[in-house]
ZADO-1210 file (C-alpha; in nm, 4 decimals, padded with zeros to 6 digits):
<atoms>
<atom x="-00.0015" y="00.0012" z="00.0001" code="UNK" pos="1"/>
<atom x="00.2821" y="00.2424" z="00.0892" code="UNK" pos="2"/>
<atom x="00.4479" y="00.2017" z="-00.2478" code="UNK" pos="3"/>
<atom x="00.1270" y="00.2674" z="-00.4263" code="UNK" pos="4"/>
<atom x="00.0757" y="00.6021" z="-00.2378" code="UNK" pos="5"/>
<atom x="00.4264" y="00.7137" z="-00.3169" code="UNK" pos="6"/>
<atom x="00.4355" y="00.5898" z="-00.6738" code="UNK" pos="7"/>
<atom x="00.1206" y="00.7838" z="-00.7471" code="UNK" pos="8"/>
<atom x="00.3097" y="01.1017" z="-00.7120" code="UNK" pos="9"/>
<atom x="00.6482" y="01.0025" z="-00.8032" code="UNK" pos="10"/>
<atom x="00.6091" y="00.7684" z="-01.0962" code="UNK" pos="11"/>
<atom x="00.8988" y="00.7750" z="-01.3347" code="UNK" pos="12"/>
<atom x="00.8822" y="00.7191" z="-01.7143" code="UNK" pos="13"/>
<atom x="01.1734" y="00.6442" z="-01.9302" code="UNK" pos="14"/>
<atom x="01.1986" y="00.7690" z="-02.2862" code="UNK" pos="15"/>
<atom x="01.4639" y="00.5369" z="-02.4030" code="UNK" pos="16"/>
<atom x="01.4663" y="00.1623" z="-02.2850" code="UNK" pos="17"/>
<atom x="01.5800" y="-00.1476" z="-02.4721" code="UNK" pos="18"/>
<atom x="01.2309" y="-00.2739" z="-02.5089" code="UNK" pos="19"/>
<atom x="01.0844" y="00.0680" z="-02.6158" code="UNK" pos="20"/>
<atom x="01.3428" y="00.0934" z="-02.9006" code="UNK" pos="21"/>
<atom x="01.3335" y="-00.2643" z="-03.0052" code="UNK" pos="22"/>
<atom x="00.9469" y="-00.2706" z="-03.0346" code="UNK" pos="23"/>
<atom x="00.9476" y="00.0266" z="-03.2719" code="UNK" pos="24"/>
<atom x="01.2190" y="-00.0927" z="-03.5141" code="UNK" pos="25"/>
<atom x="01.1403" y="-00.3012" z="-03.8206" code="UNK" pos="26"/>
<atom x="01.2777" y="-00.6568" z="-03.8356" code="UNK" pos="27"/>
<atom x="01.6038" y="-00.5747" z="-04.0194" code="UNK" pos="28"/>
<atom x="01.6850" y="-00.2936" z="-03.7731" code="UNK" pos="29"/>
<atom x="01.5805" y="-00.5127" z="-03.4744" code="UNK" pos="30"/>
<atom x="01.8394" y="-00.7559" z="-03.5791" code="UNK" pos="31"/>
<atom x="02.1130" y="-00.4804" z="-03.5968" code="UNK" pos="32"/>
<atom x="01.9938" y="-00.3385" z="-03.2665" code="UNK" pos="33"/>
<atom x="02.0089" y="-00.6695" z="-03.0901" code="UNK" pos="34"/>
<atom x="02.3565" y="-00.7523" z="-03.2198" code="UNK" pos="35"/>
<atom x="02.4810" y="-00.4022" z="-03.1242" code="UNK" pos="36"/>
<atom x="02.3366" y="-00.4032" z="-02.7645" code="UNK" pos="37"/>
<atom x="02.5540" y="-00.5485" z="-02.4966" code="UNK" pos="38"/>
<atom x="02.4303" y="-00.6317" z="-02.1474" code="UNK" pos="39"/>
<atom x="02.6570" y="-00.4972" z="-01.8781" code="UNK" pos="40"/>
<atom x="02.6236" y="-00.5905" z="-01.5061" code="UNK" pos="41"/>
<atom x="02.7784" y="-00.3561" z="-01.2493" code="UNK" pos="42"/>
<atom x="02.8380" y="-00.3809" z="-00.8744" code="UNK" pos="43"/>
<atom x="02.8220" y="-00.0891" z="-00.6371" code="UNK" pos="44"/>
<atom x="03.1233" y="00.1267" z="-00.6523" code="UNK" pos="45"/>
<atom x="03.2143" y="00.0498" z="-01.0102" code="UNK" pos="46"/>
<atom x="03.2546" y="00.3292" z="-01.2714" code="UNK" pos="47"/>
<atom x="03.0535" y="00.3137" z="-01.6017" code="UNK" pos="48"/>
<atom x="03.2611" y="00.5940" z="-01.7621" code="UNK" pos="49"/>
<atom x="03.4824" y="00.8679" z="-01.6327" code="UNK" pos="50"/>
<atom x="03.4905" y="01.2377" z="-01.6592" code="UNK" pos="51"/>
<atom x="03.7018" y="01.3343" z="-01.9647" code="UNK" pos="52"/>
<atom x="03.6826" y="00.9875" z="-02.1295" code="UNK" pos="53"/>
<atom x="03.5867" y="00.9655" z="-02.4902" code="UNK" pos="54"/>
<atom x="03.2147" y="00.8771" z="-02.5432" code="UNK" pos="55"/>
<atom x="03.1822" y="00.5352" z="-02.6942" code="UNK" pos="56"/>
<atom x="02.8112" y="00.4925" z="-02.7018" code="UNK" pos="57"/>
<atom x="02.4922" y="00.5174" z="-02.5043" code="UNK" pos="58"/>
<atom x="02.3899" y="00.3382" z="-02.1885" code="UNK" pos="59"/>
<atom x="02.0216" y="00.2355" z="-02.1202" code="UNK" pos="60"/>
<atom x="01.9593" y="00.1760" z="-01.7416" code="UNK" pos="61"/>
<atom x="01.7600" y="-00.1481" z="-01.7186" code="UNK" pos="62"/>
<atom x="01.7811" y="-00.1596" z="-01.3325" code="UNK" pos="63"/>
<atom x="01.9837" y="-00.0063" z="-01.0477" code="UNK" pos="64"/>
<atom x="02.1012" y="00.3395" z="-00.9542" code="UNK" pos="65"/>
<atom x="02.3890" y="00.5523" z="-01.1173" code="UNK" pos="66"/>
<atom x="02.5202" y="00.8676" z="-00.9783" code="UNK" pos="67"/>
<atom x="02.6755" y="01.1421" z="-01.2032" code="UNK" pos="68"/>
<atom x="02.9625" y="01.2955" z="-01.0217" code="UNK" pos="69"/>
<atom x="03.1704" y="01.6010" z="-01.1185" code="UNK" pos="70"/>
<atom x="03.5314" y="01.6533" z="-01.0131" code="UNK" pos="71"/>
<atom x="03.7220" y="01.9858" z="-00.9936" code="UNK" pos="72"/>
<atom x="04.0912" y="02.0324" z="-01.0562" code="UNK" pos="73"/>
<atom x="04.1833" y="01.9601" z="-00.6921" code="UNK" pos="74"/>
<atom x="04.0017" y="01.6152" z="-00.7112" code="UNK" pos="75"/>
<atom x="03.7151" y="01.7217" z="-00.4936" code="UNK" pos="76"/>
<atom x="03.3838" y="01.5824" z="-00.6203" code="UNK" pos="77"/>
<atom x="03.0132" y="01.6504" z="-00.5931" code="UNK" pos="78"/>
<atom x="02.7221" y="01.4225" z="-00.6765" code="UNK" pos="79"/>
<atom x="02.5097" y="01.6097" z="-00.9285" code="UNK" pos="80"/>
<atom x="02.2147" y="01.3898" z="-01.0025" code="UNK" pos="81"/>
<atom x="02.0888" y="01.0298" z="-01.0027" code="UNK" pos="82"/>
<atom x="01.9962" y="00.8206" z="-01.3017" code="UNK" pos="83"/>
<atom x="01.7608" y="00.5182" z="-01.2402" code="UNK" pos="84"/>
<atom x="01.5669" y="00.2555" z="-01.4261" code="UNK" pos="85"/>
<atom x="01.4310" y="00.3635" z="-01.7566" code="UNK" pos="86"/>
<atom x="01.6752" y="00.6492" z="-01.8123" code="UNK" pos="87"/>
<atom x="01.9831" y="00.6782" z="-02.0290" code="UNK" pos="88"/>
<atom x="02.3503" y="00.7712" z="-01.9854" code="UNK" pos="89"/>
<atom x="02.6097" y="00.9313" z="-02.2173" code="UNK" pos="90"/>
<atom x="02.3551" y="01.0738" z="-02.4690" code="UNK" pos="91"/>
<atom x="02.4684" y="01.4405" z="-02.4216" code="UNK" pos="92"/>
<atom x="02.8275" y="01.3568" z="-02.5117" code="UNK" pos="93"/>
<atom x="02.6954" y="01.1383" z="-02.7938" code="UNK" pos="94"/>
<atom x="02.4956" y="01.4300" z="-02.9346" code="UNK" pos="95"/>
<atom x="02.7670" y="01.6865" z="-02.8952" code="UNK" pos="96"/>
<atom x="03.0574" y="01.4639" z="-02.9980" code="UNK" pos="97"/>
<atom x="03.2383" y="01.5501" z="-02.6738" code="UNK" pos="98"/>
<atom x="03.4085" y="01.3675" z="-02.4103" code="UNK" pos="99"/>
<atom x="03.1978" y="01.2891" z="-02.0882" code="UNK" pos="100"/>
<atom x="03.1611" y="01.5914" z="-01.8589" code="UNK" pos="101"/>
<atom x="03.0837" y="01.3710" z="-01.5433" code="UNK" pos="102"/>
<atom x="03.1828" y="01.0371" z="-01.3998" code="UNK" pos="103"/>
<atom x="02.9058" y="00.7784" z="-01.3875" code="UNK" pos="104"/>
<atom x="02.9415" y="00.5876" z="-01.0637" code="UNK" pos="105"/>
<atom x="02.7274" y="00.2771" z="-00.9748" code="UNK" pos="106"/>
<atom x="02.5649" y="00.3421" z="-00.6435" code="UNK" pos="107"/>
<atom x="02.3537" y="00.0136" z="-00.6299" code="UNK" pos="108"/>
<atom x="02.3784" y="-00.3122" z="-00.8296" code="UNK" pos="109"/>
<atom x="02.2864" y="-00.2171" z="-01.1919" code="UNK" pos="110"/>
<atom x="02.2103" y="-00.3728" z="-01.5273" code="UNK" pos="111"/>
<atom x="02.2737" y="-00.1551" z="-01.8337" code="UNK" pos="112"/>
<atom x="02.2515" y="-00.2013" z="-02.1992" code="UNK" pos="113"/>
<atom x="02.5301" y="-00.0452" z="-02.3997" code="UNK" pos="114"/>
<atom x="02.4861" y="00.0383" z="-02.7619" code="UNK" pos="115"/>
<atom x="02.7997" y="00.1583" z="-02.9345" code="UNK" pos="116"/>
<atom x="02.8130" y="00.5052" z="-03.0882" code="UNK" pos="117"/>
<atom x="02.8258" y="00.4035" z="-03.4646" code="UNK" pos="118"/>
<atom x="02.5367" y="00.1569" z="-03.4355" code="UNK" pos="119"/>
<atom x="02.3222" y="00.3976" z="-03.2506" code="UNK" pos="120"/>
<atom x="02.3885" y="00.6874" z="-03.4913" code="UNK" pos="121"/>
<atom x="02.3199" y="00.4510" z="-03.7937" code="UNK" pos="122"/>
<atom x="01.9870" y="00.3449" z="-03.6316" code="UNK" pos="123"/>
<atom x="01.8760" y="00.6918" z="-03.5410" code="UNK" pos="124"/>
<atom x="01.9507" y="00.8121" z="-03.8981" code="UNK" pos="125"/>
<atom x="01.7112" y="00.5446" z="-04.0240" code="UNK" pos="126"/>
<atom x="01.4671" y="00.6009" z="-03.7415" code="UNK" pos="127"/>
<atom x="01.4174" y="00.9780" z="-03.6845" code="UNK" pos="128"/>
<atom x="01.1999" y="00.9232" z="-03.3806" code="UNK" pos="129"/>
<atom x="01.5079" y="00.8029" z="-03.1878" code="UNK" pos="130"/>
<atom x="01.6641" y="01.1538" z="-03.2263" code="UNK" pos="131"/>
<atom x="01.3258" y="01.2918" z="-03.1105" code="UNK" pos="132"/>
<atom x="01.3514" y="01.0790" z="-02.8062" code="UNK" pos="133"/>
<atom x="01.7005" y="01.1987" z="-02.7322" code="UNK" pos="134"/>
<atom x="01.5697" y="01.5633" z="-02.7686" code="UNK" pos="135"/>
<atom x="01.2866" y="01.4718" z="-02.5183" code="UNK" pos="136"/>
<atom x="01.5453" y="01.3508" z="-02.2739" code="UNK" pos="137"/>
<atom x="01.7510" y="01.6605" z="-02.3066" code="UNK" pos="138"/>
<atom x="01.4353" y="01.8749" z="-02.2618" code="UNK" pos="139"/>
<atom x="01.3383" y="01.6710" z="-01.9516" code="UNK" pos="140"/>
<atom x="01.6739" y="01.7146" z="-01.7948" code="UNK" pos="141"/>
<atom x="01.6613" y="02.0846" z="-01.8490" code="UNK" pos="142"/>
<atom x="01.3073" y="02.0982" z="-01.6787" code="UNK" pos="143"/>
<atom x="01.4478" y="01.8915" z="-01.3831" code="UNK" pos="144"/>
<atom x="01.7470" y="02.1270" z="-01.3512" code="UNK" pos="145"/>
<atom x="01.5236" y="02.4249" z="-01.3380" code="UNK" pos="146"/>
<atom x="01.2958" y="02.2562" z="-01.0874" code="UNK" pos="147"/>
<atom x="01.5985" y="02.1772" z="-00.8679" code="UNK" pos="148"/>
<atom x="01.7207" y="02.5274" z="-00.8906" code="UNK" pos="149"/>
<atom x="01.3839" y="02.6582" z="-00.7924" code="UNK" pos="150"/>
<atom x="01.3579" y="02.4158" z="-00.5103" code="UNK" pos="151"/>
<atom x="01.6982" y="02.5263" z="-00.3733" code="UNK" pos="152"/>
<atom x="01.5828" y="02.8871" z="-00.3812" code="UNK" pos="153"/>
<atom x="01.2280" y="02.8452" z="-00.2544" code="UNK" pos="154"/>
<atom x="01.1527" y="02.5220" z="-00.0676" code="UNK" pos="155"/>
<atom x="01.2457" y="02.4048" z="00.2799" code="UNK" pos="156"/>
<atom x="01.5395" y="02.1636" z="00.3291" code="UNK" pos="157"/>
<atom x="01.2991" y="01.9363" z="00.5128" code="UNK" pos="158"/>
<atom x="01.0647" y="01.9093" z="00.2091" code="UNK" pos="159"/>
<atom x="01.3539" y="01.8593" z="-00.0317" code="UNK" pos="160"/>
<atom x="01.4946" y="01.5744" z="00.1866" code="UNK" pos="161"/>
<atom x="01.1545" y="01.3976" z="00.2126" code="UNK" pos="162"/>
<atom x="01.0996" y="01.4238" z="-00.1539" code="UNK" pos="163"/>
<atom x="01.4334" y="01.2573" z="-00.2188" code="UNK" pos="164"/>
<atom x="01.3376" y="00.9800" z="00.0322" code="UNK" pos="165"/>
<atom x="01.0116" y="00.9376" z="-00.1603" code="UNK" pos="166"/>
<atom x="01.2129" y="00.8882" z="-00.4859" code="UNK" pos="167"/>
<atom x="01.4381" y="00.6306" z="-00.3086" code="UNK" pos="168"/>
<atom x="01.1325" y="00.4419" z="-00.1883" code="UNK" pos="169"/>
<atom x="01.0363" y="00.3392" z="-00.5450" code="UNK" pos="170"/>
<atom x="01.3308" y="00.1217" z="-00.5956" code="UNK" pos="171"/>
<atom x="01.4986" y="00.0867" z="-00.2468" code="UNK" pos="172"/>
<atom x="01.2015" y="00.0408" z="-00.0214" code="UNK" pos="173"/>
<atom x="01.0000" y="-00.2447" z="00.1244" code="UNK" pos="174"/>
<atom x="00.7652" y="-00.3339" z="00.4233" code="UNK" pos="175"/>
<atom x="00.9443" y="-00.4819" z="00.7174" code="UNK" pos="176"/>
<atom x="00.8230" y="-00.7216" z="00.9843" code="UNK" pos="177"/>
<atom x="00.6902" y="-00.4388" z="01.1920" code="UNK" pos="178"/>
<atom x="00.4675" y="-00.3055" z="00.9035" code="UNK" pos="179"/>
<atom x="00.7001" y="00.0029" z="00.8770" code="UNK" pos="180"/>
<atom x="00.8216" y="00.0971" z="00.5354" code="UNK" pos="181"/>
<atom x="01.1933" y="00.0517" z="00.5163" code="UNK" pos="182"/>
<atom x="01.4008" y="00.2496" z="00.2733" code="UNK" pos="183"/>
<atom x="01.7505" y="00.1489" z="00.2122" code="UNK" pos="184"/>
<atom x="01.9491" y="00.4713" z="00.1548" code="UNK" pos="185"/>
<atom x="02.1779" y="00.3977" z="-00.1360" code="UNK" pos="186"/>
<atom x="02.4262" y="00.6901" z="-00.1057" code="UNK" pos="187"/>
<atom x="02.6344" y="00.8441" z="00.1775" code="UNK" pos="188"/>
<atom x="02.5123" y="01.1383" z="00.3827" code="UNK" pos="189"/>
<atom x="02.7702" y="01.3759" z="00.2173" code="UNK" pos="190"/>
<atom x="02.6221" y="01.2882" z="-00.1263" code="UNK" pos="191"/>
<atom x="02.2747" y="01.3428" z="00.0193" code="UNK" pos="192"/>
<atom x="02.3841" y="01.6857" z="00.1155" code="UNK" pos="193"/>
<atom x="02.5294" y="01.7484" z="-00.2330" code="UNK" pos="194"/>
<atom x="02.1978" y="01.6533" z="-00.4074" code="UNK" pos="195"/>
<atom x="02.0062" y="01.8751" z="-00.1777" code="UNK" pos="196"/>
<atom x="02.2367" y="02.1817" z="-00.1927" code="UNK" pos="197"/>
<atom x="02.3185" y="02.1815" z="00.1699" code="UNK" pos="198"/>
<atom x="02.5954" y="02.0982" z="00.4293" code="UNK" pos="199"/>
<atom x="02.6111" y="01.7529" z="00.6104" code="UNK" pos="200"/>
<atom x="02.5718" y="01.9509" z="00.9405" code="UNK" pos="201"/>
<atom x="02.2300" y="02.1096" z="00.8226" code="UNK" pos="202"/>
<atom x="02.1171" y="01.7738" z="00.6907" code="UNK" pos="203"/>
<atom x="02.1939" y="01.6148" z="01.0289" code="UNK" pos="204"/>
<atom x="01.9802" y="01.8790" z="01.2011" code="UNK" pos="205"/>
<atom x="01.6932" y="01.7962" z="00.9728" code="UNK" pos="206"/>
<atom x="01.7214" y="01.4242" z="01.0348" code="UNK" pos="207"/>
<atom x="01.7443" y="01.4815" z="01.4036" code="UNK" pos="208"/>
<atom x="01.4270" y="01.6890" z="01.4010" code="UNK" pos="209"/>
<atom x="01.2326" y="01.4379" z="01.2045" code="UNK" pos="210"/>
<atom x="01.3236" y="01.1680" z="01.4476" code="UNK" pos="211"/>
<atom x="01.2171" y="01.3802" z="01.7412" code="UNK" pos="212"/>
<atom x="00.8760" y="01.4262" z="01.5812" code="UNK" pos="213"/>
<atom x="00.8241" y="01.0495" z="01.5237" code="UNK" pos="214"/>
<atom x="00.6850" y="00.8728" z="01.2220" code="UNK" pos="215"/>
<atom x="01.0278" y="00.8321" z="01.0672" code="UNK" pos="216"/>
<atom x="01.3570" y="00.7006" z="01.2170" code="UNK" pos="217"/>
<atom x="01.7001" y="00.6523" z="01.0873" code="UNK" pos="218"/>
<atom x="01.9483" y="00.3643" z="01.1690" code="UNK" pos="219"/>
<atom x="02.2562" y="00.3919" z="00.9621" code="UNK" pos="220"/>
<atom x="02.1566" y="00.3673" z="00.5876" code="UNK" pos="221"/>
<atom x="01.8138" y="00.2455" z="00.6673" code="UNK" pos="222"/>
<atom x="01.5140" y="00.4763" z="00.6987" code="UNK" pos="223"/>
<atom x="01.1964" y="00.3441" z="00.8623" code="UNK" pos="224"/>
<atom x="00.8674" y="00.5344" z="00.7903" code="UNK" pos="225"/>
<atom x="00.5635" y="00.4345" z="00.9947" code="UNK" pos="226"/>
<atom x="00.3282" y="00.7028" z="00.8480" code="UNK" pos="227"/>
<atom x="00.2930" y="00.6463" z="00.4652" code="UNK" pos="228"/>
<atom x="00.1542" y="00.9973" z="00.4119" code="UNK" pos="229"/>
<atom x="00.4557" y="01.1665" z="00.5632" code="UNK" pos="230"/>
<atom x="00.6523" y="01.1552" z="00.2506" code="UNK" pos="231"/>
<atom x="00.3699" y="01.2400" z="00.0151" code="UNK" pos="232"/>
<atom x="00.1911" y="01.5143" z="00.2087" code="UNK" pos="233"/>
<atom x="00.5105" y="01.7099" z="00.2816" code="UNK" pos="234"/>
<atom x="00.6632" y="01.6766" z="-00.0703" code="UNK" pos="235"/>
<atom x="00.3638" y="01.7540" z="-00.2887" code="UNK" pos="236"/>
<atom x="00.4162" y="02.1270" z="-00.1800" code="UNK" pos="237"/>
<atom x="00.7998" y="02.1173" z="-00.2130" code="UNK" pos="238"/>
<atom x="00.7976" y="02.4747" z="-00.3484" code="UNK" pos="239"/>
<atom x="00.6538" y="02.6270" z="-00.0361" code="UNK" pos="240"/>
<atom x="00.8448" y="02.9279" z="00.0839" code="UNK" pos="241"/>
<atom x="01.1280" y="02.8421" z="00.3217" code="UNK" pos="242"/>
</atoms>
């Protein structure tokens, strides 16, 4: 029941998946696509591609969680965004013909389909709707970036944090034996702070306050939510003034 409540407001839709591409191709192109696609399995901590590396193709996320991380000249990094099931990686570098701007780091066990650059470009020239899909993804990312910027300027840190927990609940949550909803937090607290545009200390104060109020408790990387409406009610108004 909990997942249904959360998913109603935070359902994700992918524009490019292996199945969505395959089903729209004719038989000849299906054969080419099948032969070009390579299944790649990754464990947590592995790197899909690195910042500055040449783009070799596009990755379709079949399952798992990937973090896009940016390093500065001193080697300090920040987690910029998350890529989950039904999304794609590497398409911006593919479109622009540039090296990767970020490092794609696996945050949870993941299954990806890799399609090499030449095969994808050949197929997209024959099937113009594939390029339209890429454009849709770029526009979606722009919308998400603007929403994130607006949230940093106008919403409370508490609401932003609960919204992120709601997103994690889709793929990293389940009911436990006490009937509480358990979310396995897939990233470190510092990375959480990066995504929320705050400091680890400020985030710790938010977490401590939520625990005092009840309804949600934190044990290491596990988050237990006893009230299923806590995530949805507080996050639907995430642009409330701070």
